[in-house]
Backbone as a ProteinNet text record, in pm:
[ID]
protein_1_A
[PRIMARY]
MKPVAIFRHSPGEGPGYFATFLERQGLPWSLVRIDEGAAVPAEADGYSGLAFMGGPMSVNNPLSWVDQECELIRKAVKLEVPVLGHCLGAQLMAKALGATVTRNPVKEIGWGEVQVPENAIARHWFSGTKNFLAFHWHGETFSLPLGAAHILSSPYCSHQAFALGPHLALQCHVEMTQDMIEQWCAIGAREIAAHPGPAVQKPEAMQQQMATRVAKLNAVADTLYERWISGL
[TERTIARY]
294.7	226.4	122.3	12.3	-89	-30.8	-78.4	-22.2	-67.8	10.2	-31.9	-114.3	-233.8	-317.4	-284.4	-251.8	-219.6	-328.8	-394.2	-507.6	-461.7	-477.6	-440.4	-566.5	-567.3	-685.6	-668.6	-547.3	-516.4	-399	-398.5	-293.9	-151.8	-131.9	2.8	44.2	-44.1	-15.3	-14.5	73.4	89.3	176.5	217.8	290.4	431.8	492	624.4	726.4	799	906.4	853.1	727.9	672.2	676.1	643.1	649.6	793.4	886.3	1028.3	1070.4	1028.8	1062.5	1006.8	878.9	817.9	890.8	925.7	993.7	1132.5	1202	1332.5	1320.5	1207.1	1184.4	1126.8	1100.8	1042.3	896.8	826.2	686.4	594	494.7	403.8	307	267.4	168.7	83.2	-36.7	-125.8	-183.9	-205.7	-254.1	-403.7	-478.3	-622.2	-641.6	-674.4	-681.3	-818.9	-840.4	-967.4	-992.4	-885.6	-897.9	-945.5	-934.8	-981.5	-1111.8	-1175.1	-1303.7	-1298.7	-1183.7	-1173.7	-1262.4	-1316.1	-1402.5	-1320.2	-1372.8	-1309.9	-1339.7	-1239	-1265.6	-1361.2	-1448	-1546.1	-1485.2	-1378.7	-1317.7	-1167.4	-1108.5	-965.1	-883.2	-948.6	-873.1	-801	-817.5	-743.7	-607.3	-570.4	-445.6	-367	-235.6	-152.2	-150.8	-178.7	-183.7	-254.5	-297.7	-364.7	-290.7	-261.7	-195.3	-277.2	-304.9	-387.7	-302.1	-298.7	-215	-294.2	-230.6	-290.7	-387.9	-428.6	-521.6	-566.8	-611.5	-649.5	-786.8	-866.5	-1001.2	-1000.6	-1116.7	-1133	-1212	-1182.2	-1261.8	-1403	-1424.4	-1557.1	-1640.3	-1581.4	-1656.7	-1751.3	-1865.7	-1962.8	-1921.3	-1816.3	-1765.6	-1795.3	-1855.2	-1899.8	-1783.4	-1666.9	-1555.3	-1496.5	-1521	-1470.8	-1533.5	-1664.8	-1731.6	-1692.5	-1674.8	-1636.8	-1496.1	-1404.9	-1268.6	-1266.9	-1345.8	-1351.8	-1403.3	-1504.1	-1556	-1449.6	-1374.3	-1266.6	-1158.5	-1125	-1025.4	-1072.5	-1198.2	-1250.1	-1244	-1274.7	-1266.4	-1121.9	-1028.3	-887.1	-838.7	-876.5	-835.6	-892.2	-1015.1	-1076.9	-1003.5	-955.4	-884	-734.2	-688.4	-545.9	-463.9	-522.7	-450.3	-391.6	-259	-198.8	-245.4	-275.3	-319.2	-216.3	-187	-90.6	-155.1	-147	-205.9	-106.6	-107.4	-24.7	-117.9	-111.4	-186.4	-337.3	-400.1	-542.1	-566.8	-474.4	-488.7	-494	-414.8	-417.8	-549.8	-601.8	-729.6	-843.8	-834.2	-932.2	-928	-806.7	-794.2	-855.5	-827.3	-882.2	-1034.8	-1091.1	-1237.5	-1296.7	-1235	-1286	-1287.4	-1191.3	-1176.4	-1240.4	-1328.7	-1411.3	-1359.6	-1246.4	-1193	-1249.9	-1212.4	-1263.7	-1151.5	-1187.9	-1095.6	-1147.5	-1064.1	-1104.2	-995	-1025.6	-928.1	-813.7	-690.5	-573.5	-563.2	-507.9	-497.1	-428.8	-329.9	-262.7	-235.8	-216.6	-169.3	-21.1	17.5	159.2	192.6	281.9	324.4	475.2	544.9	690.3	759.7	888.7	969.9	950.4	937.9	923.9	963.9	1021.2	1069.1	952.2	969.2	873.3	948	875.3	935	867	948.1	898.5	886.5	767	750.8	818.8	837.8	903.7	801.3	762.5	681.9	727.9	699.7	756.2	710.4	585.9	535.1	600.9	618.4	687.9	831.5	898.8	1037.5	1043.4	943	939.1	931.3	843.1	823.9	941.8	999.3	1104.2	1245.1	1256.8	1386.5	1491.5	1454.1	1550.4	1557.7	1500.2	1497.5	1413.3	1467	1395	1329.7	1386.8	1327.3	1386	1314.3	1362.4	1285.3	1335.4	1272.9	1177.8	1047.9	945.2	892.1	819.5	754.3	605.1	546.9	406.1	328.6	200	108.9	-33.8	-81.3	-215.6	-273.2	-406.4	-476.6	-569.6	-575.9	-662.6	-579.8	-641.9	-575.1	-677.4	-630.1	-719.9	-702.4	-808.7	-795.1	-750.9	-720	-668	-780.6	-784.7	-883	-860.6	-965.8	-957.3	-852.6	-759.5	-656.4	-532.1	-533.5	-417.2	-311.1	-186.4	-73.6	-28.6	-6.5	44.5	195.3	244.7	385.8	463.3	400.4	473	395.8	470.3	406.8	496.3	439.5	516.3	469.7	544.8	502.5	367.9	326.6	204	90.5	119	17.3	55.8	-16.2	25.4	10	-88.9	-111.6	-58.2	70.1	134.1	133.3	108.6	104.7	46.5	-18.3	-59.8	-39.1	-25.6	-12	-115.1	-168.6	-265.6	-233.8	-160.7	-115.2	-26.4	-58.5	25.2	-9	-101.5	-152.6	-83.9	-47.3	29.4	-35.2	-60.2	-119.7	-25.4	10.5	107.1	43	32.7	-15.5	87.3	213.6	319.7	349.3	425.1	456.4	599.8	616.3	749.9	776.7	677.4	687.8	742.6	790.2	825	949.4	946.7	1063.2	1088.8	1204.6	1233.7	1133.2	1100.1	1004.3	868.6	825	696.2	697.3	804.6	812.3	807	881.1	879.1	739	673.3	538.9	439.4	445.7	354	374.9	499.9	528.1	464.9	468.4	408.2	255.9	199.2	53.7	-2.5	71.1	20.2	62.9	118	169.9	62.2	-58.6	-166.6	-206.3	-211.9	-246.8	-142.7	-16	91.3	78.9	55.5	44.8	-76.8	-183.7	-308	-309.9	-214.6	-216	-79.5	-32.3	93.6	77.4	181.4	171.4	303.2	310.2	436.3	486.7	396.3	436.3	420.8	414.2	400.1	526	592.8	714.8	685.7	766.4	759.3	826.5	787.9	844.2	996	1059.1	1204.8	1268.3	1203.6	1255.4	1241.3	1130.6	1109.3	1212.2	1262.5	1353.2	1501.2	1530.5	1668.7	1720	1841.6	1904.8	1811.8	1735.6	1630.2	1683.9	1793.7	1846.5	1886.6	1954.6	1998	1878.9	1783.6	1666.7	1582.7	1563	1483.3	1553.2	1684.4	1758.9	1742.3	1749.1	1731.1	1587.6	1491.1	1351.6	1327.4	1387.4	1374.8	1430.1	1536.1	1594	1495.9	1425.5	1322.1	1208.9	1168.9	1063.5	1101.8	1228.5	1274.6	1245.5	1277.3	1253.9	1106.1	1020.9	877	819.5	856.9	803	849.9	974.2	1022.4	939.5	907.4	821.2	683.8	632.9	498.2	490.5	586.7	579.1	602.2	656.2	674.2	538.5	433.5	300.1	226.6	285.2	215.7	206.1
2565.4	2491.8	2397.7	2383.9	2287.2	2145.8	2052.7	1917.7	1839.9	1737.7	1637.1	1534.3	1505	1403.1	1267.5	1170.3	1035.6	942	873.1	787.2	642.2	582.3	442.9	357.2	250.9	165.6	30.6	-2	-130.2	-107.5	-167.9	-139.9	-161.2	-261.3	-289.7	-211.3	-125.9	-54.4	96.1	136.4	277.5	349	471.6	553.1	506.3	426.8	373.2	479.6	457.2	549.2	687.1	696.4	827	921.9	872.1	956	997.5	904.3	936.8	1048.4	1039.4	1142.3	1278.1	1283	1410.4	1472.2	1388.7	1440.2	1494.7	1429.3	1479.5	1615.4	1637.2	1764.7	1870.5	1832.6	1926.4	1957.3	1863.7	1885.3	1816.6	1886.4	1826	1728.3	1626.8	1532	1481.2	1436.6	1379.5	1249.8	1153	1021.7	1011	976.5	953.6	803	751.7	606.4	552.7	534.6	480.9	342.9	264.4	129.3	129	242.3	253.1	332.4	357.1	425.1	575.8	631.9	777.6	825.5	943.8	1001.4	1055.6	1042.8	1102.1	1251.6	1337.4	1482	1517.9	1613.4	1652.4	1739.2	1811.4	1904.1	1880.7	1922.2	1902.8	2027.8	2141.7	2267	2285.6	2192.8	2201.4	2136.3	2084.7	2010	2061.1	2046	2083	1972.7	1849.1	1735.8	1620	1523.8	1404.1	1281.6	1186.9	1062.7	944.8	851.3	735	609.1	532.5	413.5	290.4	172	48.9	-14	-137.5	-212.4	-336.9	-438.5	-565.1	-564.9	-461.1	-455.7	-405.9	-412	-360.5	-230.9	-141.3	-18.5	-49	-170.1	-211.1	-272.1	-288.7	-337	-227.4	-264.6	-164.9	-107.4	-29.1	33.2	182.8	237.2	377.3	473.2	442.8	536.7	539.5	434.3	435.9	551.1	562.4	672.3	807.4	812.8	938.3	981.7	887.1	921.2	960.3	892	929	1070.9	1108.6	1245	1344.8	1309.5	1397.5	1412.6	1304.4	1310.5	1404.4	1393.6	1482	1627.6	1654.8	1792.3	1841.6	1753.7	1792.8	1824.4	1741.3	1764	1896.3	1925	2051.1	2170.6	2155.7	2264.9	2264	2166.5	2147.4	2120.6	2049.9	1998	1863.9	1848.4	1725.5	1599.6	1496.8	1367.7	1261.9	1173	1064.9	934.2	831.1	702.3	589.5	500.3	380.2	258.2	179.1	54.5	79.2	40.5	70.8	219.9	301.6	445.9	489.4	424.1	453.7	409.6	295.7	248	339.8	395.4	494.9	617.7	661.9	776.5	746	627.4	589.1	588.4	525.9	519	658.8	741.4	876.3	958.5	932.8	1013.3	948.5	850	797	673.7	618.2	495.7	374.2	255	132.7	55.4	-20.5	-109.4	-251.2	-337.7	-474.5	-571.8	-700.1	-802.6	-802.6	-806.1	-819.3	-964.1	-990.6	-1129.4	-1222.8	-1172.9	-1253	-1165	-1228.5	-1153.9	-1121.8	-1004.3	-966.7	-951.3	-1035.1	-1029.1	-1048.3	-948.3	-955.9	-857.5	-878.4	-789.7	-821	-716	-734.7	-610.3	-631.1	-520.1	-440.2	-308.6	-219.2	-131.8	-87	-8.8	127.6	229.3	365.5	389	420.9	441.9	569.7	576.9	693.9	801.9	874.5	994.4	1102.8	1226.8	1340.4	1343.1	1306.5	1312.4	1205	1085.5	979	1019.4	1078.1	1122.1	1228.8	1315.9	1420.2	1359	1262.6	1204.4	1116.9	1043.7	948.6	999.8	1119.1	1186.2	1098.2	1035.9	958.3	811.4	767.5	624	550.9	442.8	367.8	240.2	182.8	64.6	48.3	-22.1	-48	-164.8	-215.6	-326.8	-269.3	-290.9	-240.1	-353.6	-314.9	-414.4	-412.5	-531.6	-545.1	-628.5	-594.8	-682.4	-643.5	-698.9	-662.4	-771.4	-771.7	-863.1	-792.5	-659.4	-580.5	-476	-414.4	-312	-206.2	-94.8	14.4	50.2	106.6	172.1	315.8	388.1	524.3	626.7	719.3	826.7	914.1	979.4	1068.4	1176.8	1192.2	1294.8	1254.1	1135.5	1090.2	1033.1	1046.6	992.6	861	763.8	633.3	645.9	616.9	643.4	522.8	405.2	289.1	161.8	53.2	-75.9	-188.1	-309.1	-429.5	-539.8	-648.7	-756.9	-817.4	-805.8	-869.3	-771.9	-641.5	-538.7	-414	-386.7	-278.4	-140.9	-123.2	7.2	7.2	40.6	45.4	185.7	286.7	423.2	517.3	622.9	732.1	864.4	968.4	1104.1	1193	1285	1381.2	1514.9	1600.2	1724.9	1695.6	1750.6	1727.3	1598.7	1520.4	1402.5	1276.2	1186	1066.3	943.1	842	716.3	601.4	522.5	413.4	281.4	186.8	54.3	-20.5	-7.9	-73.4	6.6	-56.2	3.9	56	188.5	247.2	292.9	277.4	326.7	223.2	110	-2.7	22.9	-37.8	-46.5	-195.1	-226	-366.1	-422.3	-345.5	-392.3	-422.4	-337.1	-359.8	-488.3	-513.3	-635.4	-759.1	-756.8	-870.6	-891.7	-782	-791.2	-843.8	-793.2	-838.1	-985.6	-1028.8	-1169.9	-1259.6	-1215.7	-1294.4	-1292.6	-1174.7	-1161.5	-1229.5	-1220.6	-1268.8	-1409.1	-1484.4	-1617.8	-1707.1	-1704.1	-1788.4	-1745	-1614.9	-1565.3	-1609.5	-1600.4	-1641.9	-1790.2	-1872.2	-2016.9	-2053.2	-1975.4	-2005.9	-1956.9	-1872	-1813.1	-1825.2	-1946.9	-1960	-1907.9	-1848.8	-1795	-1736.9	-1693.5	-1644.4	-1516	-1440	-1311.8	-1311.2	-1430.7	-1441.8	-1506.3	-1434.4	-1485.3	-1540.4	-1634.9	-1686.2	-1586.2	-1588.6	-1491.9	-1489.6	-1607.7	-1608.8	-1541.7	-1549.3	-1482.8	-1331.1	-1286.5	-1142.7	-1080.2	-1159.9	-1105.3	-1124.7	-1178.6	-1189.2	-1051.8	-1018	-891	-772.6	-785.2	-688.4	-548.3	-538	-405.4	-330.6	-399.5	-336.5	-298.8	-390.3	-364.7	-249.7	-246.2	-139.2	-4.8	-1.6	124.1	178.1	90.9	134.6	180.2	110.5	150.9	285.6	308.5	437.8	550.9	523.5	625.8	663.8	564.7	594	673.2	631.8	703	848.5	873.4	1010.6	1097.2	1043.6	1118.1	1149	1047.2	1065.5	1161.4	1140.9	1225	1369.8	1389.9	1527.2	1598	1525.2	1583.6	1617.6	1524	1541.7	1660.5	1674	1782.8	1919.7	1921.4	2049.7	2115.1	2034.8	2088.7	2129.1	2107	2141.6	2292.2
1587.4	1480.9	1540.2	1470.7	1512.3	1502.4	1584.7	1580.4	1458.5	1425.7	1328.5	1405.1	1360.4	1422.9	1360.6	1445.5	1399.1	1448.7	1356.2	1389	1397.8	1515	1537.1	1541.9	1462.1	1451.8	1519	1557.5	1620.4	1716.1	1836.2	1935.5	1884	1798.9	1750	1627.6	1577.5	1452.6	1476.3	1566.6	1597.2	1496	1527.5	1430.4	1400.4	1489.8	1462.1	1428.2	1318.5	1280.7	1242.8	1201	1165.4	1284.7	1403.8	1524.4	1553.4	1536.4	1555.9	1461.9	1336.6	1237.9	1279.7	1317.2	1356	1474.8	1571.2	1690.4	1656.2	1563.7	1520.7	1452.1	1388	1319.9	1413.1	1538	1632.4	1604.5	1540.7	1503.7	1603.4	1655.2	1752.6	1686.2	1760.6	1710.6	1825.7	1792	1892.4	1837.5	1925.7	1885.9	1912	1809.1	1820.7	1826.4	1942.5	1965.9	1927	1798.4	1750.3	1809.3	1825.7	1880.5	2025.2	2093.6	2231.5	2240.8	2127.1	2127	2117.3	2086.3	2071.8	1958.3	1975	1872.5	1757	1637.4	1519.9	1520.2	1511.4	1508.4	1395.4	1422.7	1322.1	1212.8	1245.6	1151	1142	1029.5	1005.6	1035.4	1055.7	1064.9	1197.8	1291	1416.1	1410.2	1292.8	1276.6	1156.6	1163.7	1049.2	944.8	985.6	894.6	961.9	881.8	932.1	880.9	969.9	930.5	981	891.8	923.6	913.6	1023.2	1027.6	984.3	998.4	949.9	1047	1014.5	1098.1	1025.6	1099.1	1036.6	972.1	996.2	941.1	796.5	732.7	596.1	600.1	509.8	500.6	450.5	400.7	355.9	468.7	588.4	703.7	753.8	809.9	860	995.1	995.8	1116.9	1110.1	1214	1208.8	1186.1	1243.9	1231.1	1091	1010.4	872.5	795.5	800	729.9	789.2	920.3	984.7	943.1	935.6	892.6	745.1	664.6	522.7	505.1	583.4	576.3	620.7	724.4	771.5	664.7	596.4	488.8	378.6	341.5	236	279.4	405.3	455.5	453.8	491.5	491.3	350.9	255.3	116	65.8	99.4	57.6	115.8	239.9	306.9	277.4	200.2	169.2	295.2	389.9	506.3	464.1	459.9	406	479.5	401.4	454.4	415.1	509.8	488.1	531.8	448	482.2	470.7	570	568.1	564.7	459.9	445.2	458.7	569	587.6	570.5	618.5	603.8	458.2	374.5	231	169.4	214.6	165.1	207.4	329.3	372.2	281.8	247.1	157.1	21.5	-32	-161.2	-157.4	-55.1	-41.6	-27.2	56	78.2	-49.3	-137.7	-258.8	-381.1	-358	-465.3	-534.7	-489	-548.7	-474.6	-519.2	-459.1	-391	-290.1	-219.9	-235	-289.9	-319.9	-276.6	-283.2	-247.9	-348.1	-297.3	-382.9	-430.3	-549.2	-596.6	-497.1	-423.2	-320.7	-199.1	-84.7	31.3	14.2	59.7	67.9	215.3	264.2	403.6	408.6	459	470.2	378.5	360	277.1	129.4	48.7	-94.5	-170.5	-286.3	-369.6	-425.9	-427.6	-492.2	-592.1	-695.5	-802.4	-812.9	-837	-857.1	-1007.3	-1058.4	-1202.2	-1250.3	-1381	-1441.4	-1470.7	-1367.7	-1391.3	-1294.9	-1328.9	-1254.7	-1109.4	-1084	-947.2	-862	-918.3	-845.4	-814.5	-912.6	-890.6	-782.7	-778.6	-675.6	-536.1	-517.7	-385	-343.1	-437.2	-401.2	-429.1	-484.3	-500	-566.2	-677.2	-753.6	-720.5	-608.8	-576	-678.7	-734.5	-837.6	-785.7	-681.2	-619.6	-480.1	-396.3	-261.1	-201.4	-90.5	-21	83.1	61.3	152.3	239.1	343.5	428.5	398.1	387.3	347.2	448.5	461.1	536.8	498.2	388.7	342.5	253.1	245.1	156.5	61.4	72.6	-14.7	-89	-186.7	-266.8	-305.4	-356.9	-394.3	-541.3	-600.2	-729.9	-703.7	-811	-794.2	-800.1	-704.2	-711.1	-834.6	-876.7	-991.7	-966.6	-1059.5	-1049.1	-973.4	-911.2	-834.6	-927.3	-887.3	-964.2	-903.2	-988.6	-945.9	-926.1	-803.6	-777.3	-723.5	-713.8	-661.7	-695	-724.4	-752.5	-703.1	-695.1	-665.5	-760.5	-771.9	-861.4	-823.8	-698.2	-652.6	-624.7	-636.9	-611.4	-689.7	-795.7	-885.5	-822.4	-736.6	-675.8	-532.7	-518.8	-387.9	-327.1	-407.7	-353.5	-458.2	-408.8	-497.6	-426.1	-505.2	-453.7	-521.8	-444.9	-497.1	-431.9	-503.3	-443.7	-323.5	-204.6	-86.4	-11.3	-66.1	2.9	-48.7	44.3	9.6	70.8	-11.7	33.4	0.1	101.8	87	127.9	34.9	71.1	155.6	120.6	197.1	323.9	413.2	542.8	543.1	541.2	553.2	696.2	782.8	920.5	1017.6	965.3	1051.6	1136.5	1255.9	1343.7	1368.6	1423.4	1453.7	1554.7	1655.2	1755.6	1693.2	1600.4	1534.9	1453.7	1381.6	1300.8	1390.1	1499	1591.5	1648.9	1684	1741.4	1638	1516.9	1413.4	1380	1377.7	1349.8	1455.3	1581.5	1689.5	1680.5	1662.1	1655.6	1530.6	1419.5	1291.3	1252.7	1347.4	1314.4	1252.8	1307.9	1254.4	1113.5	1091.1	958	855.6	892.6	802.1	768.9	871.6	850.9	766.5	779	708.4	564.4	526	391.7	324.7	302.2	229.1	86.5	33	-102.2	-146	-270.7	-326	-262.4	-196.8	-138.5	13	73.5	218.5	275.4	364.3	426.1	564.7	608	744	838.5	966.9	1061.4	1065.1	1059.1	1066.1	944.9	830.3	710.4	723.1	781.2	797.7	890.6	985.5	1086.2	1052.9	934.7	890.8	847.3	885.6	849.2	879.8	986.8	1014.7	1040.8	1116.5	1147.9	1021.4	930	805.8	719.3	707.5	623.9	678.2	809.3	868.5	852.5	867.5	850.3	708.5	609.3	470.5	445.6	506.6	491.9	557.4	673.4	740.9	655.3	579.9	492.5	381.4	326.3	226.7	291.4	412.2	483.9	507.8	541.7	562.1	439.4	320.8	197.1	178.3	197.1	179.1	282.9	407.9	514.5	501.8	456.6	435.2	328.8	221.7	118.7	177.8	259	311.9	407	497.6	594.8	530.8	409.2	341.2	309.3	312.2	288	413.3	531.4	656	672.7
[MASK]
++++++++++++++++++++++++++++++++++++++++++++++++++++++++++++++++++++++++++++++++++++++++++++++++++++++++++++++++++++++++++++++++++++++++++++++++++++++++++++++++++++++++++++++++++++++++++++++++++++++++++++++++++++++++++++++++++++++++

């Protein structure tokens, strides 16, 4: 099988649990280190799927690779090569497919409840899960591309995920590991202190009961990723 291409935009925002999942399934993957200047592939047909990870930048910033990745996403969708987006990756998918990315009313940082709406596509992706505790770290949000199904929301961000055929875009982070949370808390300490709000947690709160919370989040990720790889 052709590999899944995973696009990393920031050193601390790698594939995390998603890579662990792929390896457990015996699926090959390759890392495209955009943060180290790697070129964006011109075509999508060399991969079985494309996965775009997070990053602190905005898709509205004048970065050359943003437009290049958006063009690659459009080519993948046309070829029915499954695309998966996490946070910034989801915003790239939204932008590529004609939706807008704008500032969210508040920042969401830390653990927060998300709800799965009552529609058939949401039930398909989440396999009966109605709500769960997700991990968040974002200040922007996306509108829904034409034809996409709304499949997840939170009290502070209505558009937490959308699905379009075999393609899945997640504003929240289901790929988290304990090491990633600890690293993000250290790197993001100034951001947390500078943006107090109803949906922003302090580092010590994020790391409470972390092993249990991450295990439950990984179980949700398993369900989503299993659905996604069925389209490879």
